[in-house]
N, C-alpha and C positions, 0 to 999 in steps of 0.2 A: 191420534195426536190432538192435543188441546189447541185452542185458538191461539194462545200465546206462543206455543212452540212453532206453530205454522207461520205466524207472523214473524217471529225471530228468524226462522229459516228463510223466508221470503226476503227479508231485509238483508240477510247475509249474502244470498245469491245475487240480489240486485246490486249490492255494493261490490261484489266480485266482478260483475259485468261492467259496471261503471269504471272500476279500476283498470280493466282490460282496455276499454275504449280510450281512457286517458293515456295509457301506455302506448297504444297504437298511434294516437295523434302526436305524442312526443317523439316516437320513433320516426314518423314520417317527416316532421319538421327538422329534426336534428340531421337526419340523413340527407334531406334536400340541402340543408346548409353545408354539410360536408362535401356534397357533390359540387355545389357552387364554388366553394373554396378550391377544390381540385380543378375545376374547369377554368377558373380565372387565374390561378397561380401556376399550376404546373402542366397539366394535360399530359403528364407522363404516365407512369404506372398508375392505374386506378386504385389507389390505396383505400378509398372509401368503401370498397367492397368488403373489407374485413369487418367494418361496422355493420354493413347491411346483413351479412350472413351470420356473424356472431351474435349480434343483438336479435336478429331474426329468429334464431333458434330459441332464445329466451321468450320472444313474443309468441311463438307457436306454442310453447309449453304453457304460457300464461293463458292463451286462448283455450287450450284443452282443459286446463284447470277450471276456468270460468264457465265453460259451456258443457262440460262433460256431465255435470249433475243433471241437467235437463235431459240429456240423452239416456243416462242411466235410469232416470225416473220413467221415461217412456218404455224402456225395455222391461223394467220391473212390472209396469202396469200391463203390458202385453202378456208376460208370463203369468201374471196373476189371473188375467182373464182366461187364458188357455187352461189353467189348472181348475178354475171354477167350472168350466164346461165339462 
């Protein structure tokens, strides 16, 4: 790979990880806000769990997408080293 390609790939991966962390922070704050609304208004059925679980599934897939490339790269490197021996 050329230096420009490696730099572009590194930037793309870093942006993906930053996007995940931003998503995580927003998820935490919004769900805390929903919990507080539930706590002070109704305390009946915990309806905020729908947001926690539904949005949580999206957050998990975002995590996998952002960090799987690092995992895949490590596996490829291991296999490459095995085949070289």
